[in-house]
C-alpha positions in Angstrom: -40.2 32.1 104.9 -39.3 29.5 102.4 -41.6 30.3 99.1 -43.4 26.6 97.6 -43.1 26.4 94.2 -46.5 26.0 92.8 -47.7 22.5 91.3 -47.3 22.4 87.4 -50.7 22.3 86.1 -51.7 19.0 84.6 -51.3 18.3 81.0 -54.6 18.8 79.2 -56.1 15.6 77.7 -57.8 16.3 74.6 -58.7 13.0 73.5 -60.4 12.3 77.0 -62.2 15.6 77.0 -63.8 15.4 73.1 -64.6 11.8 73.9 -66.4 13.0 77.1 -68.3 15.6 74.6 -69.4 12.8 72.2 -70.7 10.7 75.0 -72.8 13.7 76.4 -74.1 14.7 73.3 -74.9 10.8 72.6 -77.1 10.6 76.2 -78.4 13.7 75.2 -80.1 11.9 71.8 -78.7 12.3 67.9 -78.4 15.1 66.2 -79.8 15.4 62.5 -77.1 14.5 60.5 -76.6 17.0 57.5 -75.0 16.5 54.1 -71.6 18.7 54.3 -71.3 18.5 50.4 -72.3 21.5 48.5 -74.5 20.4 45.6 -75.7 22.5 42.3 -77.8 25.7 42.1 -81.2 24.0 43.2 -82.7 24.0 46.7 -82.1 20.3 47.5 -85.4 19.1 47.2 -85.8 16.1 44.7 -87.7 17.1 41.8 -88.7 15.1 38.3 -86.9 16.4 35.6 -89.9 16.0 33.1 -92.3 18.0 34.6 -90.4 20.0 37.8 -92.8 18.6 40.1 -91.0 18.2 43.6 -91.3 14.8 44.8 -93.4 14.2 48.1 -93.4 12.1 51.3 -91.1 9.6 52.0 -89.6 10.1 48.4 -88.2 12.8 49.6 -86.1 11.2 52.2 -85.5 7.8 49.8 -84.1 10.5 47.2 -81.8 12.8 49.6 -80.4 9.8 51.1 -79.5 8.6 47.7 -78.2 11.9 46.9 -76.0 12.0 49.7 -74.7 8.3 49.6 -73.9 8.5 45.7 -72.6 12.4 46.0 -75.5 13.8 43.5 -75.1 17.2 43.0 -78.2 17.4 41.2 -81.7 17.6 42.6 -83.3 16.1 39.4 -84.3 12.8 38.8 -86.3 10.7 35.9 -87.1 7.4 34.9 -85.0 5.2 32.1 -87.9 5.7 29.6 -87.9 9.8 30.4 -84.1 10.0 29.7 -84.6 8.4 26.7 -87.5 11.0 25.5 -85.1 13.8 26.5 -82.8 12.5 23.6 -80.1 10.9 26.3 -79.7 7.6 28.1 -78.8 6.0 31.1 -75.4 5.3 31.8 -74.4 1.4 31.4 -74.3 0.0 35.0 -76.0 2.7 37.1 -78.1 1.4 39.9 -82.0 3.1 39.7 -83.3 4.3 42.9 -86.7 3.5 44.6 -89.7 5.9 44.2 -93.1 5.0 45.6 -96.6 6.0 45.2 -100.5 5.4 45.9 -102.5 4.0 43.4 -106.3 3.8 43.8 -107.7 0.1 43.2 -111.5 -0.4 42.5 -112.3 -3.7 44.5 -115.3 -5.1 46.1 -116.2 -5.4 50.1 -116.2 -9.2 50.7 -119.1 -9.1 53.0 -121.4 -6.9 51.1 -120.2 -6.9 47.3 -120.0 -3.3 47.4 -117.5 -1.8 45.1 -114.9 0.2 47.0 -111.7 2.2 46.2 -108.6 1.2 48.2 -105.3 3.0 47.9 -102.3 0.2 47.0 -98.9 1.3 47.4 -97.0 1.0 43.9 -93.3 1.9 42.9 -91.2 2.7 39.9 -87.3 3.1 39.4 -85.7 6.4 39.1 -82.0 7.8 37.9 -80.3 11.1 39.1 -79.9 13.0 35.8 -76.0 12.8 36.9 -76.4 9.2 36.1 -77.5 10.1 32.5 -75.5 11.0 29.4 -76.8 13.5 26.9 -78.7 15.3 29.3 -77.5 18.4 31.1 -78.9 19.2 35.0 -81.1 22.1 35.1 -79.1 23.3 38.3 -75.3 22.9 37.5 -73.5 26.0 38.0 -73.0 27.9 35.2 -69.3 28.7 35.9 -66.6 28.5 38.3 -67.6 31.7 39.2 -70.6 30.3 41.6 -68.6 27.6 42.9 -67.9 27.9 47.0 -64.8 30.0 47.8 -62.7 27.7 49.7 -60.0 29.2 52.6 -57.6 26.3 53.4 -57.2 26.4 57.3 -53.3 26.0 58.2 -53.6 23.9 61.0 -55.5 21.3 59.2 -52.9 21.3 56.4 -50.3 20.8 58.6 -51.6 18.0 60.1 -52.5 16.3 56.5 -49.1 17.6 55.1 -47.6 16.0 58.1 -48.7 12.5 57.6 -45.9 10.6 56.8 -46.0 7.8 54.7 -50.0 8.6 54.3 -52.2 7.2 51.7 -52.7 8.9 48.0 -55.3 11.5 48.4 -57.2 12.0 45.2 -59.8 15.3 45.1 -62.7 15.7 42.5 -64.9 12.5 43.2 -68.2 12.3 43.9 -67.9 11.1 47.6 -65.3 10.6 50.4 -64.2 7.0 51.1 -61.0 5.1 51.5 -59.9 2.5 49.4 -57.8 0.0 51.1 -56.7 -2.1 48.0 -54.7 1.0 46.6 -54.2 2.7 49.8 -55.9 5.7 48.6 -58.4 8.5 49.9 -61.0 10.0 47.6 -62.7 13.0 48.5 -64.8 15.8 46.5 -63.1 19.4 45.9 -63.0 21.2 48.8 -65.2 23.6 46.9 -68.0 21.4 47.0 -68.1 21.5 50.8 -70.4 23.8 52.7 -67.5 25.1 55.1 -64.0 24.2 55.3 -64.2 22.5 58.5 -66.7 20.1 56.7 -63.9 19.5 54.2 -61.3 18.9 56.9 -63.6 16.8 58.9 -64.2 14.3 55.9 -60.9 14.2 55.1 -59.7 13.2 58.7 -62.4 10.5 59.0 -61.1 9.1 56.0 -57.4 9.5 57.0 -58.2 7.5 59.9 -59.4 4.4 58.3 -56.1 4.6 56.5 -54.5 4.0 59.4 -56.0 0.4 59.7 -53.9 -0.6 56.8 -51.9 -4.0 57.3 -48.7 -1.9 56.6 -49.7 0.7 59.1 -51.3 -0.4 62.5 -52.8 -3.6 61.0 -56.4 -3.2 63.3 -56.8 -6.5 64.7 -55.5 -8.7 61.7 -57.6 -11.3 61.0 -56.2 -13.4 58.4 -57.3 -11.1 55.7 -61.1 -11.6 55.9 -63.1 -8.7 54.5 -65.2 -6.5 56.5 -68.7 -6.2 55.0 -70.9 -3.2 55.0 -73.4 -2.9 57.9 -71.7 -5.8 59.7 -70.5 -5.2 63.7 -67.0 -5.4 62.4 -67.5 -2.3 60.0 -69.3 -0.2 62.4 -66.6 -0.5 65.1 -64.1 0.6 62.1 -66.5 3.6 61.5 -66.5 4.5 65.2 -62.9 4.5 65.4 -62.6 6.5 62.0 -65.3 9.1 63.5 -63.9 9.2 66.9 -60.0 9.6 65.6 -61.5 12.5 63.2 -63.0 14.0 66.4 -59.5 13.9 67.7 -57.8 15.9 64.7 -60.7 18.7 64.4 -59.9 19.5 68.0 -56.3 19.2 67.3 -56.8 21.6 64.2 -59.0 23.9 66.4 -62.0 23.3 63.8 -65.5 24.3 65.5 -67.8 22.4 68.0 -70.6 21.7 65.5 -68.3 19.5 63.7 -67.7 17.3 66.7 -72.3 17.5 67.0 -72.3 16.0 63.8 -69.8 13.5 64.8 -71.9 12.3 67.4 -75.0 11.5 65.4 -72.8 9.4 63.6 -71.3 7.6 66.1 -75.0 7.4 67.6 -76.1 5.6 64.3 -73.8 3.1 63.9 -73.6 2.7 67.8 -77.1 1.3 67.6 -76.1 -1.6 65.4 -73.9 -3.2 68.0 -75.9 -3.8 70.8 -74.9 -5.2 74.2 -71.0 -4.2 73.7 -70.4 -2.4 76.7 -67.0 -1.9 76.1 -67.5 -0.6 72.5 -66.7 3.2 73.3 -63.8 2.8 75.2 -61.9 0.2 72.9 -62.9 2.1 69.6 -61.6 5.5 71.5 -58.2 3.7 72.2 -57.6 2.3 68.7 -58.7 6.1 67.5 -56.1 7.6 69.3 -53.4 5.2 68.4 -54.5 5.9 64.8 -54.5 9.9 65.4 -51.1 9.3 67.1 -49.6 7.8 63.9 -51.1 10.3 61.7 -49.3 13.2 64.1 -46.2 11.0 64.0 -46.3 9.3 66.9 -45.0 5.5 66.4 -45.4 2.4 68.9 -41.6 1.9 70.0 -42.5 -1.8 71.6 -44.8 -4.5 71.2 -46.3 -3.9 74.9 -47.4 -0.2 73.1 -49.2 -1.9 70.2 -51.1 -4.0 72.5 -52.6 -1.8 75.0 -56.1 -3.2 73.6 -56.7 -7.0 73.4 -57.2 -7.7 69.6 -61.0 -8.7 70.4 -61.6 -5.3 70.9 -60.2 -3.9 67.6 -61.7 -3.9 64.5 -60.0 -6.5 62.1 -57.9 -4.3 59.2 -59.3 -4.3 55.7 -58.2 -7.1 52.9 -56.7 -6.0 49.9 -59.6 -7.4 48.1 -62.2 -5.2 50.3 -64.4 -2.7 48.5 -64.0 1.3 49.6 -64.9 2.4 52.8 -66.4 5.8 53.5 
């Protein structure tokens, strides 16, 4: 009896598996986005520096989002005058953040002419204490001993170091972003992230952005036209970067919770691009080519570079563009 050879198992398509996971998560709804960057010694609740009172209502979200977007580590905020009264000052060029409050205003009923009290929404501007000079944040770590202990992930480090001719990577910034003009990735110090997985996931996102540079994959070159924040083209590129980061996370063996947070981020941008039924498929293809580039796989023929129509690929970054997060 002739023994038949067993069929060779099909090669595992890790890209498709992760794409399917992301799509399944999107179908179930958005996972709340969490800021992976570690803050100071505070509890994360926005407070006024002068009276130590916690902000309430919508102000909690307004200031928390600003802190996340700008990379502020302190929970404390104050007005321009309060900074001056503290013996400090707001640094020149710093942008304020909006705070709202309800003020009771006396008025009269039109029909009866009776006096009534109405709540009227007012607002004022505040600055994070890290935007000021001459004022030390109360929740600033007293020593490096309070810093988070960072343990590098070997597989993730190998992916980063193996990115041949990649962008310059500078650590210590307040937020993570890619600067196309200088071909440079800025990212906070690894110790500032809550988990090592979050650090690498954030770094992978920015590295995938860098593959769209004109000297690499030049995604859908559009005569150097800039990509404005919040535009459909920007949204597509963000989708490419986050999907690419998910692929790299899987390659490095990073945990599933990171993939869930990626799904939340993708869903946020997906809402801005209504009616584009080919969005996820084309973005996944562009993300795969970006990841292949980081892993050292280069397209050898023109046909390999044109697997997806140019119309489906986000335009590249112009040297005049600002940073991309």
